[in-house]
C-alpha positions in Angstrom: 12.6 18.3 -4.9 8.8 17.9 -5.3 7.3 17.8 -8.8 3.3 18.1 -8.6 2.9 17.3 -12.2 4.0 13.6 -10.9 2.8 13.9 -7.7 4.6 11.8 -4.8 3.8 13.2 -1.8 1.6 10.7 0.0 1.3 7.3 0.0 -1.1 6.8 -2.6 2.3 8.1 -5.2 -0.8 8.8 -7.4 1.0 10.5 -10.4 -1.3 13.4 -10.4 -0.6 16.3 -12.9 -1.6 18.7 -10.3 -1.5 21.9 -12.5 -4.0 20.4 -14.4 -5.9 17.6 -12.2 -6.3 17.2 -8.6 -4.7 14.1 -7.1 -6.4 11.6 -5.6 -6.8 13.6 -1.8 -8.2 16.5 -4.1 -5.1 19.1 -3.8 -4.5 21.1 -6.9 -1.0 23.2 -7.8 -2.6 26.5 -5.3 -2.7 25.5 -1.4 -6.4 25.7 -0.4 -6.7 26.7 3.6 -10.2 26.0 5.1 -9.9 28.1 8.6 -7.4 30.1 10.7 -7.9 30.0 14.4 -6.2 29.9 18.1 -7.0 26.5 19.1 -7.1 25.5 22.5 -8.0 21.6 22.7 -5.1 20.4 21.6 -2.6 18.7 24.0 -1.6 21.1 26.9 1.8 21.2 25.3 1.0 22.6 22.2 -2.4 24.8 23.3 -1.3 25.5 26.9 -4.1 26.0 29.5 -7.2 26.3 29.1 -8.5 29.7 28.3 -9.9 31.8 31.4 -12.0 33.8 28.7 -13.7 33.6 26.0 -11.8 36.4 24.4 -10.8 35.7 20.7 -7.5 36.3 20.8 -6.8 34.5 24.0 -4.0 32.3 23.6 -3.5 28.8 21.8 -2.1 27.1 19.2 -1.7 29.1 16.2 -3.6 26.8 14.3 -4.0 26.4 9.7 -6.6 23.6 8.7 -5.6 23.0 4.9 -8.2 21.8 2.9 -8.2 18.0 1.3 -6.3 15.1 3.1 -4.6 12.1 1.7 -7.0 9.7 4.3 -10.5 9.3 3.7 -11.3 8.4 7.4 -14.8 7.6 7.1 -15.3 9.0 11.0 -13.3 12.1 10.3 -15.0 15.1 12.5 -13.0 17.3 9.9 -15.1 16.1 7.0 -16.6 19.3 6.0 -12.9 20.1 4.8 -10.9 17.1 4.0 -13.0 15.4 1.6 -11.9 15.2 -2.2 -14.5 17.9 -3.4 -13.8 20.2 0.2 -13.2 24.0 -1.2 -10.9 26.2 1.2 -9.1 29.4 0.1 -6.6 29.6 -1.9 -3.1 31.2 -0.1 0.2 31.8 -2.2 3.3 30.7 0.1 3.9 34.9 1.0 -0.1 34.6 2.2 1.1 32.0 4.5 4.0 33.6 5.8 1.9 36.6 6.2 -0.6 34.7 8.3 1.9 33.0 10.3 3.2 36.0 11.7 -0.1 37.4 13.0 -0.9 34.5 14.8 2.7 35.1 16.0 2.1 38.8 16.8 -1.5 37.6 18.4 1.1 35.7 21.2 0.5 31.8 19.7 2.7 29.1 21.5 3.1 27.7 17.9 2.2 27.7 14.4 0.1 24.4 13.6 -0.2 22.9 10.4 -3.1 20.2 10.3 -3.6 18.1 7.4 -0.3 19.7 5.4 1.2 16.3 3.9 -0.1 17.3 0.0 0.9 21.1 0.7 4.2 20.2 1.7 6.7 22.1 -0.7 4.6 25.5 -0.8 4.3 24.9 3.3 8.3 24.5 3.3 8.7 27.7 1.1 6.2 29.6 2.9 8.2 29.2 6.8 11.5 29.8 5.2 10.0 32.9 3.9 8.3 33.7 7.4 11.8 32.8 9.2 13.9 34.8 7.0 13.1 38.3 7.7 9.5 39.0 6.0 9.0 42.4 5.7 11.1 43.3 8.7 9.6 40.7 11.1 10.8 37.2 11.4 9.3 34.1 12.8 10.5 32.3 16.1 7.8 30.0 16.9 8.1 26.1 16.7 6.3 24.9 13.8 4.3 21.8 14.3 3.2 18.9 11.3 -0.6 18.2 12.7 -0.9 15.1 10.5 -2.8 11.6 9.9 0.6 9.7 10.4 0.1 8.5 6.2 3.4 10.0 5.1 6.5 9.1 3.2 9.6 8.9 5.0 11.2 11.2 2.3 8.6 13.7 3.0 9.1 13.6 6.4 12.5 13.7 5.8 12.4 16.7 3.2 11.2 18.6 6.5 14.0 18.7 8.3 14.8 22.0 9.5 11.3 23.1 8.4 9.5 21.4 11.3 10.1 21.6 15.0 7.0 19.1 16.3 5.4 16.1 14.7 2.1 15.7 16.1 0.9 12.2 14.3 -1.6 10.0 14.3 -0.9 6.0 14.2 -4.4 4.4 13.9 -4.1 1.2 12.9 -2.1 -2.2 13.1 -4.3 -4.0 11.1 -4.6 -3.6 7.4 -8.2 -4.3 6.8 -9.3 -1.7 9.6 -7.4 0.3 7.9 -8.8 -0.2 4.7 -12.4 -0.3 5.5 -11.7 2.7 8.1 -9.5 4.8 5.9 -9.4 3.6 2.5 -5.4 3.0 3.2 -4.6 -0.9 3.9 -1.0 -0.1 3.6 -1.8 2.9 6.4 0.0 0.9 9.4 3.1 0.4 6.9 3.6 3.7 6.1 2.7 5.2 9.5 5.3 3.1 11.3 8.0 4.1 8.3 7.4 7.9 9.2 7.0 7.7 12.9 10.5 6.1 13.0 12.0 8.9 10.4 10.4 11.6 12.4 11.5 10.3 16.0 15.6 10.6 14.4 14.8 13.4 13.0 13.5 15.4 15.9 15.4 13.5 19.0 14.5 13.7 22.2 11.3 15.5 23.2 12.6 19.6 24.4 10.4 21.9 26.4 10.2 25.5 27.2 9.7 27.0 30.7 6.5 27.1 30.4 5.9 23.1 29.8 5.0 24.0 26.2 7.0 21.5 23.5 9.5 23.3 21.4 11.1 19.7 20.0 10.0 16.2 19.8 6.8 13.8 18.3 3.6 13.3 20.2 1.9 10.3 19.3 -1.6 10.2 19.2 -3.8 7.2 18.9 -7.6 7.2 19.3 -9.2 4.4 20.9 -12.2 2.8 18.0 -15.1 0.9 20.1 -14.9 -2.4 19.4 -11.2 -3.0 18.3 -9.4 -2.4 21.2 -7.1 -5.3 20.5 -6.5 -3.5 17.6 -5.6 -0.4 19.8 -3.3 -2.6 22.0 -1.4 -3.7 18.8 -0.3 -0.4 17.6 0.7 0.9 21.2 2.8 -2.5 21.1 4.0 -1.7 17.1 5.1 1.7 18.3 7.0 0.5 21.2 9.1 -1.6 19.0 10.0 1.2 16.7 10.7 3.9 18.7 11.7 4.6 22.3 8.7 5.3 24.6 11.3 7.0 26.7 11.9 9.5 23.6 8.0 10.5 22.5 5.3 11.6 24.3 1.9 9.1 23.3 -1.5 11.1 23.4 -3.9 8.4 24.2 -7.7 9.6 22.6 -10.9 8.8 23.9 -12.6 11.2 22.1 -14.3 9.2 19.1 -18.4 9.7 18.4 -20.3 8.1 16.1 -21.8 11.4 15.0 -19.5 12.0 12.2 -20.1 8.6 10.2 -21.9 8.0 6.4 -25.6 7.1 7.4 -26.7 3.9 8.3 -27.9 1.6 5.7 -28.4 -2.4 4.8 -25.4 -4.8 5.5 -23.8 -1.4 7.5 -19.9 -2.1 7.2 -19.6 0.4 10.1 -22.1 -1.4 12.8 -18.8 -2.2 15.5 -17.7 1.9 15.6 -21.9 3.4 15.8 -21.2 4.1 19.2 -18.8 5.7 21.7 -15.9 4.1 23.5 -16.5 2.4 27.0 -14.8 3.5 29.7 -13.5 -0.5 29.8 -12.3 -0.2 26.9 -10.1 3.1 26.9 -9.1 2.1 30.8 -7.9 -1.8 29.1 -5.5 0.0 26.6 -4.6 2.9 28.8 -3.4 0.3 30.9 -1.2 -1.0 28.5 0.3 2.0 27.6 1.3 2.7 31.2 3.1 -0.9 31.4 4.9 -0.1 27.9 6.6 3.1 30.0 4.6 5.4 27.5 4.5 8.6 29.0 1.7 11.5 27.5 -1.6 12.6 27.8 -4.8 10.7 28.6 -8.3 11.7 27.6 -11.2 12.1 30.2 -14.5 10.4 28.6 -16.5 13.6 28.6 -13.8 14.9 25.4 -16.0 12.1 23.3 -18.6 14.7 21.8 -18.5 17.1 18.6 -18.4 20.4 20.8 -14.0 20.4 20.5 -14.4 20.5 16.6 -13.7 23.5 15.1 -16.9 25.4 13.0 -15.8 24.9 9.5 
């Protein structure tokens, strides 16, 4: 189904022969994992209640961060691991299956793959292995696909039977902003098409008796300073292509400019060299409520890098 010698996993469609040359994203044939951790700072239905102690094995989302990313967001809080020249620990699908089962044994609520798109075929193989009595164990946790939203609908469709929850971004409505901040002017087109596919594949959201999501779609949108009009256009776009009642919206205020490149003459990022104001965020939140979205709103105190994992 996937030919990594002519890679077309993401909308870059770079055609790289990843057996000899990395793709535009920086990924080769072998998976590279940057960090495996118990994540406590995702949406409540993903990572559960905040931990009561500082014990490292406190339950949360069993999160696996992959190196590299199809996007190139200039403000990426995971920039240390997402860039083309980033390096992670190489893993085979069998090794990844083992790590998933370890997280399950530690009481995690789910398996949460962060920036997984460029390793789609290897992850499908790993999940299939872990779910099929792998060494006398079997993965029963929901699998979360935590993505920037820059996906080919065909790739999303291929994940049917592998992924239970899509946790996806919808970053921009404007191709100009998508080009400036993520080097992907076609982002709005693909974010919309892939979201439609996700919603069709998942149906309505399903939760267990603890309020943890077992199946469904969560759409994240990060409000950027100086661009509330685009944020409002994003919400209107989402509401026009999927039923707001069948997904959850996570409207984020956590943007911080600390991850931007160093300021230079004729700086193209002047508008986003500050945090989002309460007024900007609340105007977007008001529209979300008006459009009928349900989900999660962030407190302004989240706009700090202290919630970013240490890579």
